[in-house]
C-alpha positions in Angstrom: 66.2 51.1 36.6 63.6 53.8 36.6 60.2 55.1 35.6 61.5 57.7 33.2 60.4 55.7 30.1 56.8 55.4 31.2 55.9 58.7 29.6 52.3 57.7 29.0 49.5 58.9 31.2 47.6 56.2 33.1 43.8 56.1 32.7 42.3 58.0 35.7 40.8 54.7 37.0 44.1 52.9 37.0 46.6 55.5 38.4 48.5 55.0 41.5 46.4 55.6 44.7 47.4 57.7 47.6 50.6 56.4 49.3 50.4 55.1 52.9 48.1 52.6 54.6 44.6 53.6 55.3 43.4 54.4 58.9 40.8 51.6 58.7 43.6 49.0 57.7 45.7 50.2 60.7 42.8 49.9 63.0 42.1 46.3 61.9 45.6 45.3 62.4 45.8 46.9 65.8 42.7 45.0 67.0 44.1 41.7 65.7 47.1 42.1 68.1 44.8 41.7 71.0 43.9 38.2 70.0 47.6 37.0 69.5 49.4 35.5 72.5 51.4 37.9 74.7 55.2 37.1 74.6 56.5 35.5 77.9 58.7 37.1 80.4 58.2 40.6 79.0 60.4 39.9 76.0 60.0 41.7 72.7 59.1 40.2 69.3 62.3 39.3 67.4 62.4 39.7 63.6 65.2 39.0 61.2 65.4 41.2 58.1 67.5 39.6 55.4 68.9 42.0 52.9 70.3 45.6 53.4 68.9 47.4 50.3 66.1 50.0 50.4 63.5 47.4 51.4 65.5 45.9 54.2 66.7 49.2 55.5 63.3 50.8 55.5 61.8 47.6 57.2 64.5 47.4 59.9 64.1 51.1 60.8 60.3 50.9 61.1 60.5 47.6 63.1 63.1 49.0 65.6 61.2 52.2 66.1 58.1 50.2 66.7 59.6 48.3 69.7 60.6 45.1 67.8 64.0 43.5 68.4 65.5 43.6 64.9 68.5 42.0 63.3 69.4 43.1 59.7 71.7 40.7 57.8 73.6 42.0 54.7 76.6 40.4 53.1 77.9 43.2 50.8 77.9 46.5 52.7 79.8 48.3 50.0 77.9 46.9 47.0 74.5 47.0 45.4 72.7 46.0 42.3 73.0 48.0 39.1 70.4 50.6 39.0 69.5 53.7 37.1 69.0 55.3 40.5 65.8 57.3 39.9 63.5 58.1 42.8 60.2 60.0 42.8 60.0 63.4 44.4 57.6 62.1 47.0 60.2 59.6 48.4 62.5 62.4 49.6 59.9 63.8 52.0 58.1 60.5 52.7 61.3 58.8 53.8 62.9 62.0 55.2 65.9 61.7 52.9 68.7 64.4 53.2 69.0 66.3 50.0 72.7 65.5 49.7 71.7 62.0 48.9 70.3 63.3 45.6 73.2 63.6 43.2 71.3 65.0 40.3 67.9 66.6 39.9 66.7 65.6 36.5 64.3 68.1 34.9 65.0 67.5 31.3 64.6 64.1 29.4 64.9 62.9 25.9 63.0 59.9 24.6 64.6 58.7 21.4 62.9 56.5 18.9 64.4 53.7 16.7 64.8 56.2 13.8 66.5 58.7 16.2 63.5 61.0 16.5 64.1 62.7 19.9 61.2 64.1 22.0 61.8 66.4 24.9 60.1 65.3 28.1 59.6 67.4 31.3 58.2 70.6 29.9 55.3 70.4 32.3 57.4 70.0 35.4 57.1 72.9 37.9 60.4 74.7 39.0 60.5 72.8 42.3 59.9 69.4 40.6 62.5 66.9 39.6 63.3 63.2 39.4 66.1 62.5 42.0 69.1 60.5 40.9 70.9 58.6 43.6 73.7 56.1 43.8 72.4 52.9 45.4 75.6 52.3 47.4 75.1 55.7 49.0 71.3 55.4 49.6 71.5 51.8 50.9 74.2 52.6 53.4 72.3 55.6 54.7 69.1 53.6 55.2 71.0 50.7 57.0 72.8 53.4 59.2 69.4 55.0 60.1 68.0 51.6 61.0 71.0 51.0 63.2 70.5 54.3 64.9 66.9 53.4 65.6 68.0 50.3 67.4 68.3 47.6 64.8 71.4 45.3 65.0 73.2 45.3 61.6 75.2 42.1 60.9 77.7 41.6 58.1 76.6 38.2 57.1 75.4 35.9 54.4 72.0 34.3 55.0 72.1 30.5 54.3 68.7 29.1 55.2 66.1 29.0 57.9 64.4 26.2 59.8 60.6 26.5 60.4 59.3 26.1 64.0 58.3 22.6 65.0 55.4 23.8 67.2 52.8 26.6 67.1 54.3 30.0 68.0 57.8 28.4 68.1 60.9 30.2 66.8 62.5 30.2 63.4 66.2 29.3 63.4 68.2 31.5 61.0 71.6 30.1 59.8 74.2 32.5 58.3 77.8 33.0 57.7 79.2 35.8 59.8 82.0 38.1 58.5 84.0 40.3 60.9 87.4 40.3 62.7 86.3 37.0 64.6 86.2 35.3 61.2 90.0 35.2 61.2 90.3 35.4 57.4 88.0 32.5 56.7 86.8 32.8 53.2 83.4 31.3 54.1 83.0 33.3 57.3 81.9 31.7 60.6 78.7 29.7 60.6 76.3 31.0 63.2 72.5 30.9 63.9 69.9 32.6 66.1 66.2 32.3 66.8 63.5 34.8 65.8 59.7 35.0 65.7 59.5 36.3 62.1 61.5 36.8 58.9 61.4 39.5 56.3 63.0 38.5 53.1 64.5 41.6 51.4 67.3 39.8 49.8 66.7 40.7 46.1 65.7 38.9 42.9 67.8 35.8 43.8 66.2 35.7 47.3 67.3 32.7 49.5 64.4 33.4 51.8 62.1 33.1 48.9 63.6 29.7 47.9 63.3 28.4 51.5 59.6 29.4 51.8 58.7 27.9 48.3 57.7 31.3 46.9 57.9 30.1 43.3 59.7 31.5 40.3 59.1 34.5 38.2 60.1 35.9 34.8 63.0 38.2 35.1 65.0 40.6 33.0 68.8 41.0 32.9 70.0 44.6 33.4 73.4 45.6 32.3 75.0 48.9 33.2 78.4 50.6 32.7 79.3 53.6 34.8 81.2 55.9 32.5 83.3 59.0 33.5 82.9 61.3 30.6 84.8 64.6 30.0 83.6 67.5 32.0 82.4 69.4 29.0 80.2 66.6 28.0 78.9 66.0 31.5 77.4 69.6 31.4 74.8 68.2 28.9 73.7 65.5 31.4 73.6 67.9 34.4 69.8 67.8 34.6 69.2 65.5 31.7 68.5 61.8 31.2 68.1 59.9 27.9 66.1 56.8 27.0 66.5 54.9 23.8 64.0 52.4 22.4 64.5 50.1 19.4 65.3 46.5 18.6 69.0 47.4 18.4 69.1 48.4 22.2 66.5 46.0 23.4 63.7 43.8 21.9 61.5 44.4 24.9 62.8 47.2 27.0 64.9 50.3 26.6 68.4 51.7 26.8 69.4 54.6 29.1 71.9 57.2 29.9 71.3 58.6 33.4 73.4 61.2 35.2 75.1 60.1 38.5 77.2 62.4 40.7 80.3 62.9 38.5 79.6 60.3 35.8 76.8 58.7 33.8 75.1 55.3 33.9 74.8 53.7 30.5 72.6 50.5 30.3 69.9 48.4 28.9 67.9 45.3 29.8 65.9 42.4 28.3 63.7 39.6 29.3 63.6 37.6 26.0 67.2 37.7 24.6 69.4 37.5 27.8 72.3 36.0 25.9 72.5 39.0 23.7 72.6 41.6 26.5 76.2 42.7 25.6 75.2 43.2 22.0 72.3 45.5 23.1 74.7 47.3 25.5 77.1 48.0 22.6 74.1 49.4 20.6 73.1 51.7 23.4 76.7 53.0 23.6 76.7 53.5 19.8 73.3 55.4 19.9 74.9 57.8 22.6 78.3 57.8 21.1 78.7 61.5 20.3 77.6 62.5 23.8 79.8 60.0 25.8 82.8 59.9 23.5 86.0 60.0 25.3 84.5 58.5 28.5 86.1 55.8 30.6 84.3 52.9 32.0 84.8 52.9 35.8 82.4 50.2 36.8 80.4 47.3 35.1 77.2 46.0 36.8 74.7 43.3 35.8 71.8 41.8 37.7 68.4 40.1 37.3 65.4 42.3 37.6 61.9 40.7 38.5 59.1 41.2 36.0 56.1 40.4 38.2 55.3 39.5 41.9 56.1 36.0 43.0 53.3 33.5 43.1 53.7 33.2 46.9 54.8 36.1 49.2 54.0 34.9 52.7 54.2 31.6 54.5 53.6 31.5 58.2 55.6 34.3 59.8 57.9 34.7 56.7 57.2 37.3 54.1 58.9 39.0 51.2 59.4 42.6 50.3 61.1 44.6 47.5 62.7 42.7 44.6 62.5 39.5 46.6 58.7 39.9 46.3 58.9 41.0 42.6 57.9 44.6 43.1 59.5 46.1 39.9 57.2 47.7 37.4 57.3 46.6 33.7 57.8 49.1 30.9 59.7 51.4 33.3 61.7 49.2 35.6 61.0 51.3 38.7 61.9 49.5 41.9 63.5 51.7 44.5 60.4 53.4 45.8 58.3 50.2 45.8 61.0 48.4 47.7 61.3 50.9 50.4 57.5 51.4 50.6 56.9 47.6 50.8 59.5 47.2 53.5 58.1 50.0 55.6 54.4 48.8 55.1 55.4 45.2 56.1 57.2 46.5 59.2 54.3 48.6 60.2 51.9 45.7 59.9 54.2 43.6 62.1 54.4 46.4 64.7 50.7 47.0 64.8 49.9 43.2 64.7 52.3 42.5 67.6 51.1 45.5 69.8 54.5 47.2 69.4 56.5 44.0 69.8 54.6 42.7 72.9 52.7 39.9 71.2 53.4 37.1 68.8 52.8 38.2 65.2 50.6 35.9 63.0 50.4 35.1 59.2 47.2 37.1 59.1 49.1 40.3 60.1 51.5 39.8 57.2 48.7 39.2 54.7 47.2 42.5 55.7 50.4 44.2 54.5 50.1 42.3 51.1 46.4 43.2 50.7 47.2 46.9 51.3 50.2 47.0 49.0 48.2 45.3 46.2 45.3 47.7 46.7 47.5 50.7 46.4 49.7 49.7 43.6 48.3 46.7 41.6 46.7 49.0 39.0 50.1 50.7 38.3 51.8 47.4 37.7 49.0 46.1 35.5 48.8 49.2 33.3 52.6 49.4 32.8 52.5 45.7 31.9 50.0 46.5 29.2 51.9 49.5 28.0 55.1 47.3 27.6 53.1 44.7 25.6 51.5 47.3 23.3 54.4 49.7 22.7 57.6 47.6 22.9 56.5 44.9 20.5 58.0 46.4 17.4 60.0 49.4 16.1 56.8 50.8 14.5 55.0 50.6 17.8 57.9 52.3 19.5 57.9 55.1 17.1 54.1 55.6 18.0 55.2 55.6 21.7 57.8 58.3 21.3 55.2 60.3 19.3 52.7 60.1 22.2 55.4 61.3 24.6 55.4 64.7 22.8 51.9 65.4 24.1 51.9 67.9 27.0 48.8 66.2 28.6 50.5 62.9 28.5 53.5 64.3 30.1 51.7 66.1 32.9 49.5 63.1 33.8 52.5 60.8 33.8 54.7 62.9 35.9 52.1 63.9 38.4 51.3 60.2 38.9 55.0 59.2 39.0 56.4 62.1 41.2 53.7 61.8 43.9 52.4 58.2 43.7 48.8 59.5 44.0 45.5 59.6 42.0 45.7 62.4 39.5 42.2 63.4 38.3 42.2 63.7 34.5 40.3 66.1 32.3 37.5 64.0 30.5 37.8 65.9 27.2 41.6 65.6 27.3 41.2 61.9 28.2 39.1 61.5 25.0 41.6 63.4 23.0 44.4 61.2 24.4 42.5 58.0 23.5 42.0 59.2 20.0 45.6 60.2 19.6 46.7 56.8 21.0 44.6 55.0 18.4 45.9 57.2 15.7 49.5 56.5 16.7 48.9 52.8 16.8 47.2 52.9 13.3 50.1 54.8 11.9 52.5 52.4 13.6 50.7 49.4 12.1 50.6 50.9 8.6 54.3 51.8 8.8 55.2 48.2 10.0 53.3 46.7 7.0 55.2 49.0 4.6 58.5 48.1 6.1 57.7 44.4 5.8 56.9 44.8 2.1 60.3 46.5 1.6 62.0 43.7 3.5 60.3 41.1 1.3 
């Protein structure tokens, strides 16, 4: 999913801080490397990255470039989780992504209320600004390929479990099913194992690495999405446009969407509280968008759990989690691609620095530095979006207020500046006060409307 629905400006004290690790943090990690034991016989640090999505691909590339012997394990090389596919503009340059990976450049958005009031979003975008829409099967394959070019070994395999070392600085044993021509058609693949010094779990919401390390459970949403090939004349409408629908009919606690892909659209919805009703919500989303997708043919159906908050435990010894495995998906908006790739790279950079470019044993303290830095940069964003979801997704009346707020140019500018660049966006104090007053006014009107609706219902 994506951040397109979070069209509410974050308070200036809570907006995303500048992306990237601080110089001081990198210096601390580098000094720590000198105290860890040097690896024997000149061998390099060995790390297994489990999972080949944006988190795993970014981690494996950074590790390999940093002098670490890296193995990336991924079972489904041609598949990925269902995803709206939105990435912020800064990700294109920060991760040096070729522009042909971006199928669509979204500059026009509509937020549609329960009563079908539509608000246009994106009026404040500069001509060069856009939200990139990608297909995960294309993006993931590219990042894995780049990691392989950097020196990582990419293995088509299914991670099964790991064994913890029996002595200090001992090796972890990774067990997996290997799939290639040597499997001789075996359904379960060929069971293999290898030893590593550290493990990065990037294997998604149902992470087996997280289970092995006792990371704990988290609340999760179910995302359901259909890829729909609509007639060419209808596709013109979605060329640079995405739509978000809010209302109890499409989701009691999230939103429905229609996002453009390369030659089709993705129609989907999600929910935490009513998972068994997900197909009913999906039917409602299709109904709300009926006139614009009529005549379309479903070419792919996808469903997957989406984490709602970070896991209680994200590191244990020399094993750590990144991306969806760690729970790095924002509430309210469902954004996860950027945070997955960013956490994977930050984790890898901490390992490279802590191990002296792969020459020394890495320690748990090095992995904890990555967690501390990631939380410092992005915890306010996660917290504020959590609050927004609780405030504005609780009733149809509140959703009407939410859509009303989205019409404000100041709200749009602050929101998109924060989202597109993942950095602090200084606000105008007078406009901040105006926004606060308008927010209160919207909520008061929403409350009054809800009470009147309840009277009619009774």
